[in-house]
C-alpha positions in Angstrom: 267.3 -73.5 29.1 269.8 -75.4 27.0 270.8 -73.6 23.7 270.0 -75.4 20.5 272.9 -74.9 18.1 271.6 -74.1 14.5 272.8 -76.4 11.9 273.9 -78.6 14.7 272.8 -82.2 14.7 272.1 -83.3 11.2 268.6 -83.0 10.0 266.9 -86.2 10.7 263.3 -87.4 11.0 261.3 -86.0 14.1 263.1 -82.7 13.8 261.1 -79.3 13.6 262.5 -77.2 10.8 261.6 -73.9 9.0 261.9 -72.8 5.2 261.0 -69.9 3.2 257.6 -70.1 1.3 256.0 -67.0 -0.3 258.5 -64.7 1.3 257.3 -66.1 4.7 259.1 -68.7 6.9 257.0 -71.9 7.0 257.0 -74.5 10.0 257.4 -78.2 9.1 258.3 -81.7 10.5 260.9 -83.9 8.9 259.2 -87.2 8.2 262.3 -88.7 6.1 265.8 -87.8 5.1 267.8 -89.4 2.4 271.0 -88.1 0.9 270.1 -84.4 1.6 266.6 -84.8 0.4 263.9 -84.2 2.8 260.2 -85.3 2.9 258.3 -82.8 5.1 254.9 -82.3 6.6 254.0 -78.8 6.9 252.0 -76.8 9.5 249.2 -76.6 6.8 249.2 -80.6 6.8 250.7 -80.9 3.4 253.5 -83.1 2.4 256.4 -81.7 0.3 259.8 -82.7 -0.8 262.8 -80.2 -0.2 266.6 -80.3 -0.4 268.2 -79.6 2.9 269.9 -76.3 1.7 266.6 -74.8 1.4 266.1 -75.0 5.2 266.6 -71.8 7.4 269.6 -72.0 9.6 267.6 -72.6 12.7 266.3 -76.0 13.5 264.7 -78.0 16.6 263.7 -79.3 18.7 264.5 -83.0 17.8 261.3 -84.9 19.0 260.2 -88.6 18.3 260.4 -89.8 14.8 257.4 -92.0 15.5 255.0 -89.4 16.4 251.6 -89.8 14.9 250.3 -87.2 12.4 248.0 -85.8 15.1 251.0 -85.4 17.4 253.1 -83.8 14.8 250.2 -81.3 14.1 249.9 -80.3 17.7 253.6 -80.0 18.1 253.8 -77.7 15.0 250.7 -75.6 16.4 252.5 -75.3 19.9 255.8 -74.2 18.3 253.9 -71.7 15.9 252.1 -70.3 18.9 255.1 -70.1 21.0 257.4 -68.5 18.4 254.8 -66.0 17.4 254.6 -64.8 21.2 258.4 -64.4 21.4 258.5 -62.5 18.2 255.7 -60.3 19.4 258.0 -59.1 22.3 261.1 -58.5 20.4 262.3 -55.2 19.5 264.4 -55.6 16.2 265.2 -51.9 16.0 266.9 -51.9 19.3 268.7 -54.9 18.3 269.9 -53.1 15.1 271.0 -50.1 17.3 273.2 -52.3 19.5 274.6 -54.3 16.4 275.3 -51.8 13.7 279.0 -50.4 13.7 280.1 -53.6 15.5 280.1 -56.1 12.7 279.1 -56.3 9.0 277.4 -59.5 9.5 276.9 -62.2 12.0 275.2 -65.7 12.5 271.9 -65.8 14.2 273.2 -67.0 17.4 275.3 -64.0 17.8 272.3 -61.7 17.8 270.5 -64.1 20.3 273.2 -63.7 22.7 272.6 -59.8 22.6 269.0 -60.5 23.5 269.0 -63.3 26.0 271.2 -65.0 28.4 269.7 -68.3 27.7 267.5 -69.3 24.7 266.2 -72.3 22.9 265.0 -73.3 19.3 261.9 -71.2 19.7 263.7 -68.0 20.8 266.2 -68.5 17.8 263.4 -69.1 15.1 261.3 -66.2 16.7 264.2 -63.9 16.3 265.2 -65.1 12.9 261.7 -64.6 11.6 261.7 -61.1 13.1 264.9 -60.2 11.5 263.8 -61.5 8.3 260.9 -58.9 8.4 263.2 -55.9 9.0 264.4 -55.8 5.5 265.4 -52.2 5.9 267.9 -52.9 8.6 269.1 -56.6 7.8 269.9 -58.5 5.0 269.7 -62.4 5.2 272.5 -64.1 3.5 272.4 -67.6 4.7 273.8 -68.7 7.0 274.3 -65.1 8.3 272.6 -61.7 8.6 274.1 -58.7 7.1 273.8 -55.5 9.4 272.9 -52.5 7.1 274.7 -49.2 8.0 272.8 -46.1 9.1 273.2 -44.5 5.7 271.8 -47.7 4.0 268.9 -48.0 6.5 268.0 -44.2 6.0 268.0 -44.8 2.2 266.0 -48.0 2.3 263.5 -46.4 4.6 263.0 -43.6 2.3 262.6 -46.0 -0.7 260.2 -47.9 1.5 258.1 -44.9 2.1 258.2 -43.8 -1.4 257.0 -47.2 -2.5 254.2 -47.3 0.0 253.2 -43.7 -1.0 253.5 -44.7 -4.7 251.3 -47.9 -4.2 248.6 -45.7 -2.2 248.7 -42.7 -4.7 248.7 -44.9 -7.6 245.4 -46.6 -6.5 243.8 -43.2 -5.9 245.2 -41.5 -8.9 243.8 -44.0 -11.2 240.3 -43.5 -10.0 240.5 -39.8 -9.7 242.1 -39.3 -13.3 239.7 -41.7 -14.9 236.8 -39.5 -13.4 238.4 -36.1 -14.5 239.1 -37.3 -18.0 235.6 -38.4 -18.3 234.2 -35.2 -17.1 236.6 -33.1 -19.4 235.6 -35.3 -22.4 232.1 -35.2 -21.8 231.9 -31.5 -20.6 230.5 -32.0 -17.3 231.4 -31.5 -13.8 233.6 -34.2 -12.1 232.2 -36.5 -9.5 235.1 -36.6 -7.4 235.9 -39.7 -5.3 236.8 -39.4 -1.6 240.6 -39.1 -1.3 242.7 -38.7 1.8 244.1 -35.2 2.1 247.7 -36.4 1.8 247.0 -38.5 -1.2 245.2 -35.5 -2.9 248.1 -33.2 -2.0 250.5 -35.8 -3.7 248.3 -36.1 -6.6 248.0 -32.5 -7.1 251.9 -32.2 -6.8 252.3 -34.7 -9.6 249.8 -33.1 -11.8 251.4 -29.8 -11.3 254.9 -31.3 -12.0 253.7 -33.0 -15.1 252.3 -29.7 -16.5 255.8 -28.1 -16.2 257.7 -31.4 -17.0 259.6 -31.0 -13.7 258.8 -34.5 -12.2 261.4 -36.5 -10.5 262.1 -39.9 -11.1 259.6 -41.4 -8.5 256.8 -39.1 -9.5 257.4 -40.0 -13.1 256.8 -43.5 -12.3 253.6 -42.7 -10.6 252.3 -40.5 -13.4 253.0 -43.2 -16.0 250.9 -45.7 -13.6 247.9 -43.3 -12.8 247.9 -42.2 -16.5 247.7 -45.6 -18.1 244.8 -46.1 -20.2 244.1 -42.3 -20.8 244.6 -40.8 -24.2 247.9 -39.5 -25.4 246.3 -36.0 -25.5 248.8 -32.8 -25.7 248.6 -31.1 -22.3 246.7 -34.1 -20.7 248.0 -33.1 -17.1 246.9 -29.5 -17.6 243.5 -30.4 -18.8 243.0 -32.7 -15.8 244.3 -30.2 -13.2 241.9 -27.7 -14.6 239.0 -30.0 -14.4 240.0 -30.7 -11.0 240.3 -27.0 -10.3 243.8 -27.0 -8.9 244.9 -24.9 -11.8 242.7 -22.1 -13.3 241.5 -21.8 -16.6 244.1 -20.0 -19.0 247.1 -21.2 -16.5 250.5 -20.2 -18.0 252.1 -23.5 -18.1 255.1 -21.8 -20.0 256.1 -20.4 -16.4 256.1 -24.0 -15.0 258.2 -25.3 -17.8 260.7 -22.5 -17.3 260.6 -23.0 -13.5 259.9 -19.2 -13.3 258.0 -18.0 -10.2 255.5 -15.2 -11.3 255.3 -12.1 -9.1 257.5 -11.0 -6.4 256.5 -13.5 -3.7 259.8 -15.6 -4.5 261.9 -12.8 -3.0 260.3 -13.2 0.6 262.8 -16.0 1.5 265.6 -13.6 0.8 264.4 -10.9 3.0 267.6 -11.0 5.2 269.7 -10.6 2.3 267.8 -7.8 0.9 267.6 -5.9 4.1 271.4 -6.2 4.2 271.9 -4.6 0.8 269.6 -1.8 1.9 271.8 -1.4 4.9 275.0 -1.3 2.7 273.1 1.2 0.3 272.4 3.6 3.1 275.8 3.5 4.6 277.5 4.1 1.3 275.3 6.7 -0.2 277.4 9.6 -1.5 276.4 13.2 -2.9 275.2 13.3 -6.3 277.6 14.3 -9.1 274.9 14.9 -11.8 271.3 16.0 -11.3 270.2 17.0 -14.8 269.5 13.7 -16.3 266.3 12.5 -17.8 264.9 9.1 -18.4 262.4 8.2 -21.0 260.2 5.1 -20.8 256.6 3.6 -21.1 254.3 5.2 -18.7 254.0 1.7 -16.9 257.8 1.2 -16.6 258.8 0.8 -12.9 262.3 -0.5 -13.5 264.1 2.5 -14.7 267.7 1.6 -15.6 268.9 4.4 -18.0 268.8 8.1 -18.3 270.7 10.8 -20.1 271.7 14.5 -21.0 273.2 15.8 -24.2 275.1 18.8 -25.1 277.0 20.2 -28.1 280.7 19.6 -28.0 282.6 21.5 -30.4 280.8 20.6 -33.7 279.8 17.3 -32.5 278.1 16.1 -29.4 278.6 14.9 -25.8 276.2 12.2 -24.6 276.2 11.3 -21.0 274.4 8.2 -20.2 273.7 6.9 -16.6 273.0 3.3 -16.1 271.5 1.9 -12.7 274.0 -0.2 -10.9 272.1 -2.9 -8.9 275.4 -4.9 -8.5 277.1 -2.1 -6.4 276.1 -4.0 -3.1 275.5 -7.3 -4.6 276.9 -10.6 -3.1 277.8 -12.8 -6.2 277.4 -16.5 -5.5 274.9 -16.1 -2.8 271.5 -17.8 -2.8 269.7 -14.7 -4.0 272.3 -14.1 -6.8 271.5 -17.7 -8.0 267.8 -17.0 -7.8 268.2 -13.9 -10.0 270.4 -15.8 -12.5 267.7 -18.5 -12.6 265.1 -15.9 -13.3 267.5 -14.5 -16.1 265.3 -11.7 -17.2 262.2 -9.8 -16.4 259.0 -10.8 -18.3 256.4 -8.5 -19.7 253.2 -10.3 -20.4 249.6 -9.3 -20.8 249.0 -10.5 -17.4 251.5 -7.9 -16.0 255.3 -7.8 -15.3 257.3 -10.1 -13.3 260.8 -8.6 -12.6 264.0 -10.3 -12.6 265.2 -8.5 -9.5 263.4 -8.5 -6.1 261.0 -5.5 -6.6 262.5 -3.9 -3.3 265.6 -3.5 -5.3 264.8 -3.6 -9.1 261.8 -1.1 -9.1 262.8 0.5 -5.8 266.4 1.1 -4.3 268.2 1.0 -7.6 265.8 2.2 -10.1 266.6 5.7 -11.3 263.8 7.6 -9.9 263.4 11.2 -10.2 264.9 13.1 -7.3 266.4 10.1 -5.6 270.2 9.4 -5.2 271.4 6.4 -7.0 274.6 4.7 -7.7 275.3 4.7 -11.6 277.8 3.9 -14.4 278.0 7.3 -16.0 279.6 7.1 -19.5 280.4 10.2 -21.6 280.3 9.4 -25.4 282.0 11.9 -27.4 280.9 12.0 -31.0 281.7 13.8 -34.3 279.3 16.0 -36.2 278.5 12.9 -38.3 277.8 10.8 -35.4 280.9 8.7 -35.5 282.1 7.9 -32.0 285.4 9.3 -31.0 285.9 8.3 -27.3 284.1 6.5 -24.4 284.8 7.7 -20.9 283.0 5.5 -18.2 283.1 6.2 -14.5 281.2 5.4 -11.4 279.2 8.0 -9.6 276.0 9.0 -7.7 273.4 10.7 -9.7 270.0 12.3 -9.1 267.6 12.5 -11.9 265.7 15.6 -12.8 262.8 13.8 -14.5 261.2 10.5 -15.4 259.2 11.4 -18.5 257.4 9.3 -21.1 257.7 8.4 -24.7 254.5 10.3 -25.5 255.5 13.5 -23.8 259.1 13.3 -25.2 257.9 12.7 -28.8 255.4 15.8 -28.6 258.4 17.9 -27.4 260.5 16.9 -30.1 257.7 17.1 -32.8 256.8 20.7 -31.5 260.5 21.7 -31.1 259.9 23.0 -27.4 262.9 21.4 -25.8 266.2 22.0 -27.4 268.0 19.3 -25.7 265.5 16.8 -26.8 265.8 18.1 -30.3 269.6 17.7 -30.0 269.1 14.1 -29.0 266.8 13.3 -32.0 269.3 15.0 -34.3 272.1 12.6 -32.9 269.8 9.6 -33.0 269.0 10.3 -36.6 272.8 10.4 -37.4 273.5 7.3 -35.5 270.8 5.4 -37.4 272.1 6.6 -40.7 275.6 5.4 -39.9 274.2 2.0 -39.0 272.3 1.6 -42.1 275.5 2.4 -44.2 277.2 -0.4 -42.2 274.5 -2.8 -43.3 272.0 -2.7 -40.5 268.7 -4.3 -40.9 265.9 -2.3 -39.1 262.6 -3.7 -38.8 259.7 -1.6 -37.8 256.3 -3.3 -37.3 253.0 -2.2 -35.6 253.0 -3.1 -31.8 249.7 -4.7 -30.4 249.0 -4.1 -27.0 247.0 -7.0 -25.3 245.0 -6.1 -22.4 243.2 -8.5 -20.2 240.0 -7.9 -18.1 238.5 -10.3 -15.7 239.8 -13.5 -14.5 239.6 -17.3 -15.1 236.9 -18.4 -17.7 235.6 -14.9 -17.4 238.7 -13.3 -18.8 238.2 -11.1 -21.8 240.9 -9.9 -24.2 241.2 -6.6 -26.0 244.1 -5.8 -28.4 244.8 -2.3 -29.8 247.6 -0.9 -31.7 250.2 1.0 -29.7 250.2 4.7 -30.8 253.9 5.0 -32.1 256.2 7.6 -30.7 258.8 7.4 -33.5 261.0 10.4 -32.4 261.4 9.5 -28.9 261.6 5.7 -29.5 264.5 6.3 -32.1 266.3 8.4 -29.4 266.3 5.6 -26.9 266.7 2.9 -29.2 269.8 4.5 -30.9 271.4 5.7 -27.6 271.1 2.2 -26.1 272.7 0.7 -29.1 275.4 3.3 -28.9 276.1 2.5 -25.2 276.3 -1.3 -25.7 278.4 -1.1 -28.8 280.6 1.9 -27.3 281.3 0.1 -24.0 282.0 -3.1 -25.9 284.7 -1.1 -27.8 285.9 0.6 -24.7 286.2 -2.9 -22.9 288.2 -4.4 -25.9 290.6 -1.4 -25.7 291.0 -2.2 -22.0 291.2 -6.0 -22.1 287.9 -6.2 -20.0 286.0 -9.5 -20.9 282.3 -8.9 -21.4 279.5 -11.0 -22.5 278.6 -10.0 -26.2 275.8 -10.6 -28.5 277.3 -11.6 -31.9 275.9 -12.2 -35.2 279.0 -12.6 -37.4 277.5 -13.4 -40.7 277.7 -12.1 -44.1 274.4 -10.4 -45.4 273.6 -9.4 -48.9 273.2 -5.6 -49.7 269.4 -5.9 -50.0 269.3 -6.9 -46.3 270.4 -3.5 -45.2 267.6 -0.9 -44.6 264.4 0.0 -42.8 261.7 -2.4 -43.5 258.1 -1.8 -42.6 256.1 -4.0 -44.9 255.2 -7.7 -43.7 256.6 -9.3 -46.6 259.9 -7.4 -46.6 260.1 -8.1 -42.9 259.8 -11.8 -43.3 262.2 -11.8 -46.3 264.8 -9.8 -44.1 264.5 -12.3 -41.1 265.1 -15.3 -43.0 268.4 -13.9 -43.9 269.4 -13.5 -40.2 270.7 -15.9 -37.8 269.9 -15.7 -34.0 272.8 -13.9 -32.3 274.9 -15.9 -29.9 276.3 -15.1 -26.5 280.2 -15.3 -26.3 283.1 -13.4 -24.8 284.8 -12.6 -28.0 283.8 -9.1 -29.4 282.5 -9.7 -32.9 280.3 -8.0 -35.4 276.6 -7.9 -34.9 275.3 -7.8 -38.6 271.8 -7.0 -38.0 272.6 -4.0 -35.8 275.6 -2.8 -38.0 278.0 -2.6 -35.3 281.7 -4.1 -34.8 280.8 -5.4 -31.3 277.8 -5.4 -28.9 277.8 -6.1 -25.1 274.4 -5.7 -23.5 275.0 -3.5 -20.4 271.9 -0.9 -20.6 269.2 -3.2 -18.8 271.1 -4.4 -15.7 267.7 -4.3 -13.7 266.0 -6.4 -16.3 268.7 -8.8 -17.9 271.3 -11.0 -16.2 273.7 -10.6 -19.1 273.5 -6.8 -18.7 273.9 -7.3 -14.9 277.1 -9.2 -15.4 278.5 -7.0 -17.8 277.7 -4.0 -15.4 279.9 -5.8 -12.6 282.7 -6.3 -15.1 282.9 -2.7 -16.0 282.5 -1.3 -12.6 284.8 -3.7 -10.9 287.5 -2.6 -13.5 287.0 1.1 -12.9 287.2 0.5 -9.1 290.0 -2.0 -8.8 291.8 -2.1 -12.3 290.6 -5.8 -12.7 287.4 -7.2 -14.1 285.3 -9.3 -11.6 285.8 -12.4 -13.8 288.3 -13.3 -16.4 287.5 -14.5 -19.8 287.5 -18.2 -18.9 285.4 -17.8 -15.7 282.7 -15.9 -18.1 282.9 -18.7 -20.6 282.0 -21.1 -17.9 278.7 -19.1 -17.2 277.5 -18.9 -20.7 276.0 -22.5 -21.2 273.9 -22.2 -18.0 272.9 -18.6 -18.6 272.0 -19.5 -22.3 269.7 -22.4 -21.0 268.0 -20.1 -18.7 267.7 -17.1 -21.4 266.0 -19.6 -23.8 263.7 -21.1 -21.3 262.4 -17.6 -20.0 262.5 -16.3 -23.5 260.1 -18.9 -24.5 257.6 -17.7 -21.9 258.0 -14.3 -23.4 257.4 -15.5 -27.2 254.6 -17.8 -26.5 252.3 -16.4 -23.8 251.4 -13.2 -25.8 250.7 -15.3 -28.7 248.3 -17.7 -26.7 246.2 -14.6 -25.6 246.2 -13.4 -29.4 244.7 -16.8 -30.3 242.3 -16.5 -27.4 241.1 -13.1 -28.8 240.8 -14.7 -32.4 238.9 -17.8 -31.0 236.2 -15.5 -29.8 235.9 -13.9 -33.3 236.7 -17.0 -35.3 234.1 -16.4 -37.9 234.9 -12.7 -38.2 237.0 -11.7 -41.1 240.6 -10.4 -40.4 242.7 -8.6 -42.6 246.0 -10.3 -43.7 248.9 -10.0 -46.1 250.6 -12.6 -48.1 254.2 -12.8 -47.2 255.6 -16.0 -48.5 254.3 -18.3 -51.4 257.3 -20.9 -51.5 256.3 -24.6 -51.3 252.8 -25.9 -51.2 251.7 -23.7 -48.2 251.6 -20.0 -48.0 252.2 -17.8 -45.2 249.7 -14.9 -44.3 250.6 -12.1 -41.7 248.1 -10.4 -39.7 250.1 -7.1 -38.8 247.4 -5.6 -36.6 248.0 -8.8 -34.4 251.5 -9.7 -35.3 250.2 -13.3 -36.0 251.2 -15.4 -39.1 249.2 -18.3 -40.3 249.8 -20.9 -43.0 247.3 -22.1 -45.5 247.2 -24.3 -48.7 247.9 -22.1 -51.6 245.0 -23.4 -53.4 242.8 -21.9 -51.0 244.3 -18.5 -51.9 243.7 -18.5 -55.6 245.9 -19.2 -58.7 248.0 -15.8 -59.0 249.9 -15.1 -55.6 252.5 -12.5 -54.9 253.9 -11.0 -51.8 252.0 -8.0 -50.4 248.7 -9.3 -51.6 245.9 -8.7 -49.4 243.1 -10.9 -48.0 240.4 -11.2 -45.7 240.5 -14.5 -43.7 238.4 -16.3 -41.1 239.4 -19.5 -39.3 237.7 -23.1 -38.9 239.7 -23.9 -35.7 241.7 -22.1 -33.3 243.1 -23.8 -30.2 245.2 -21.3 -28.3 246.5 -24.2 -25.9 248.0 -26.2 -28.6 248.9 -23.3 -30.8 246.8 -24.3 -33.5 245.1 -22.2 -36.1 243.5 -23.1 -39.4 242.1 -21.0 -42.1 238.4 -21.4 -43.1 238.0 -18.8 -46.0 240.4 -16.4 -47.5 238.9 -13.6 -49.8 241.3 -11.4 -51.8 240.5 -7.7 -51.1 
């Protein structure tokens, strides 16, 4: 067969040509040509006018210009059928495999030579049509075809797949979401449309991602499309997901927003790393240097990271604190380390506890459990009789605790004076508090409501009871932890060991110092304080009344403490901290972001359950105290719940003063949207 050269003989009447129409090649017959302008008869029997440059770069055959309309139609039909059969037998992907890497672009004839030894106009047109359809592999730039690289093809195929999924999932999603919203707003069960499993899975992913605001760009486009026409309701995706039953009633969307995996299942993917840590722990276990330490914690605590012993030292005290060392066999920078940094902190919620560390390590291998040998940072604090700190001597050692006890048991022992060591500890803690108060400390003591849940899903019931305080033992632990964090910050500054510090370097008025227990006093004091910042410079923490404060006492529970522990222990072991100040500074922005995200869960989730509790008792009167009357709205505190509520001052009466007591009930409580509105307020 003779080759027909594209763009060969000039276009003339009687020639079969093709042009693009509606993104498809259209077959036509040249009826007339005049100065580059053509009059064509298409295969669809339409006459059109077209400039010559609009033609595709393959033409022919050239036949009789005197053919009748019927002959022309027959010829075009024959060419269409022939070209379709040839195109059906082509494998353009194989052609791309042969061509890619050879040239960046080539004319159609070059590709035809790769496919056939001989070819004609029909072969060339069929090949051109096939390559036009392969938009993921070739780009037509008349008169040549560009050959996409393998990387470009992979990108285009991915985008094509995403577009295809987007179209399918959008169509299914609009129907589904419309029905889900109708069911939710009407309070009925949804009549779910039939959806292919893969589309249902995709829609579930998008709804869950929207709940946590973690959608990627592609899924955001889909969400915008499928939610079009639905009301701009807060937590719309969550309400739809709950109506669809892919998320439960009372779902904790704060965890989704913080991208925090609840429980311990997240650690399963790090099982090999955990086993390696266990092996290193086992191989490096040493004899215990100290075995008479005691820990004091809540009865439910499983991650025990501090213990102490105390003795008289001359006229003063020698307090020995042991802190857990989960970093002792740690691989910083590993995927496990990055996962723990992402968690940033343990969470203690009414639903339970989710630990920062894998439980195999945080509540097991490195927790200071009674009778078990553990690596620890052991620090001796030598204090004068008045509680002033004289010197700090840290070292690393293995320890074995004599006892894990509770606040309640310890408080009774101090109250009943049955344990001299605990009495000595309480005596020191009292002096430490007195010194902090003299330095301007602001100590806030308020009731602690304990929220407990029973049942699950829609059947969950909420109970709230005030925790029975253990003031003596709680004072011991709180003051010893402040002493440890402030004392090791001082030691680190003396030895030029950079640490992460919590600083609050602000000037406070004299009236801000003291112990505050009344709700109005507490609010007034809190308003004077600024949130502490995380930085490497050791500066004053005004509210605590200490010159520097570097958190280190909770390395199992907080990543800041974990990092500080590594800094101190590295210096004690090698004479050098693990990170210099500049390297620590580089960590702070990301660590702050994670602390804030996880901290939001800890703040808002217990409040959610408190509002659920109140919503069930909306018409019941609750005791409240006026704590702020500034502005048009007053603030009332419910100390037994630790919940504040705002109300128009005119609802409360004419004469208002801080500390004024009321009984209040509510017209509306929406736990999901954190809304609470007063209905009545009666002065007691």
